N, C-alpha and C positions, 0 to 999 in steps of 0.2 A: 504493500499499500504505499502510495507517495504522500508527500507532505500536503499537497493540495487536496487530495481525496480524503485524507484524514480531517482536514479543516472543513470540508463539505459535509462529511458525516457528523462532525461535532456541531456545525451550524444546524443541521437538520434535527439533531437530537435536542439541542437547546430550543429551537423554535417549537418543536412538538411538546416538550416538557413545559415550556412557558405558556403555551396556548392552553394546554390541559389544566394547568394550575390556575391560570387566570379565570377559568370557568367555575371555580369554587366560589362560595358565598363569602368566605372570610376575607376581610380586607387585607390581612397580612399575607395571605396566599396570593391575593391579587397583585400585591406589591412585589412578592418574590417572582411571580410569573412575568410581571412587567420587566423586571430586572434581567431575567433570562432572555426574553425577547429583544431587550435593548442590546444586550451583549451579542446575541445572534445577528442582529443587524450590523453591528460593528465588524463582525467576522466576515459577513457577506460583502460589505463594502471593501475589506481588506482583499478578499478573494477576487473581486471584480477589477481591482486596481492593476492587475497584470503582474508580469515577472518583475522581481526586484532589479534595480539598475543603480546607476551612479546618482549622486546627490543632484537635485534639480538646480544646479548653478551652471550657467554657460560660461565657458572659458575657452582659451586657446587650446586646440588639439582635442576638444570633447565633441564626440558625435552626438547630435540631438537625439538619434534613435536609441542611444543607450541610457538615456536619462529617465529616472523614474517620474511618474506623473504626481505632482504635489496635490492635486485636487482631491483624491480620495483620502489623503491624509488629513486635509482640512475637513472633509466631511466627517471622518471619524472623530476628530477632536470636537466638532460642533455637536455631533450625536452624544458624545460623553457628557458634554455640558448640559444639553437638554435633558438627558436621562437623569443627571444629578438634580436638576431643578424640579423635574416631576416627582422624583423619588422624595425630596424634601416636602413638596406639597402633599403627596400621599401619606407620609409619615404624620404631618400635622392633621390630616383628616382622620387618620386611624386614632391618634391621641384624643382628638376632640370627640369622636363617636364613643370611645372607651370612657371618657370622662362623663359624657352625658348619660351613658348607660349606667354608670355607678351612681348618679343622682337619683335615678328612678323617676317617680311621677312628678318631682319638682321641676325637672328639666333645666331649663336656662334661667329660671326666675330667681335664683339665689343672688346673682350679681345685681339684678334689677332692684330687688328689695334693699340691699345695702346701698345702691346709689340713690334710691328715693329717700332713704333715711338720712344720708349725707346732705342731699339737696334740702331737705326739710329743716335740718339743723342750721345750714347756712342762711336760709330764709329767715328763720327765727332770730339769728344773730343780727341780721340786717334790720329787721323790724325794731329790735331793741335798740340798736345803734341809732336809727332814725328818730325814735321816740325820745331818746336822750338828747339828740341834737335839737329837736323842736323844743324840748324844755329849756335847754341852754339858751336858745335864741330868745325864748319868751322871757327868761330872767334878765337878759340883756336889755330887752325892750323895756321891761318894767323898771330896771335900774337906771335907765337913761334920763338925763336932765332935760332933754328936749321936749318941747310941747308938741303934741300930735297935730298935724296939719288936718283940719277939719274937711278942707276941700279934697284932699287926697283920700281921706277915709270915706267920704261920700262917693267918690268915684269908684273905689275898690268895692264898696258894698253894692253899688248899682251894677257893677260888672259880675259880681258874685250871684246877684239875683238873676241877671240875664242868663248866665251859664246854667243855673239850676233850672230856670224855665226852659231852656233849650234841652237839657237833659230829661226833663219830664216829657216834653213833647216826643223826643226820640224813643222813650220808653213806651209811650202810648202807641206810637206808630209800630213799634216792634211787636206789641201785644195784638195788633190787629191781624 
């Protein structure tokens, strides 16, 4: 058996084993099958690249027919990188499905409840801070020596009444 025939048999066995393992329901077996098929594709690209030759550098006295084709090597490197990326993604999916299976009926709600509690605490802190700010401003106003400007107070109260009337109208329109 020659070297090329051995690689062809190895590639066929890897494809067959990878496809049969990928048909299982377990995600880890799908991952193992995917890895076998990816490596079988790399062997296939290597086999299709032709006979080995000189390095793909043209120089003086080098016959272009004796140079190896660098394109299959680039394809294999690209396939390795893609295979690694998809493997990492599938490992993340496997871990996430295992983690959700361990939670049972609660599912993905645990993180949401903790996040909601944290948001409620932050909102309560902001309300306390704004109430303290309002009280401090009111104390400053009361402690001020300046006399209130009656015209400005009249304009402000008229504006407040107008806004309250506008809010009442929008509430009535919304009720309709």
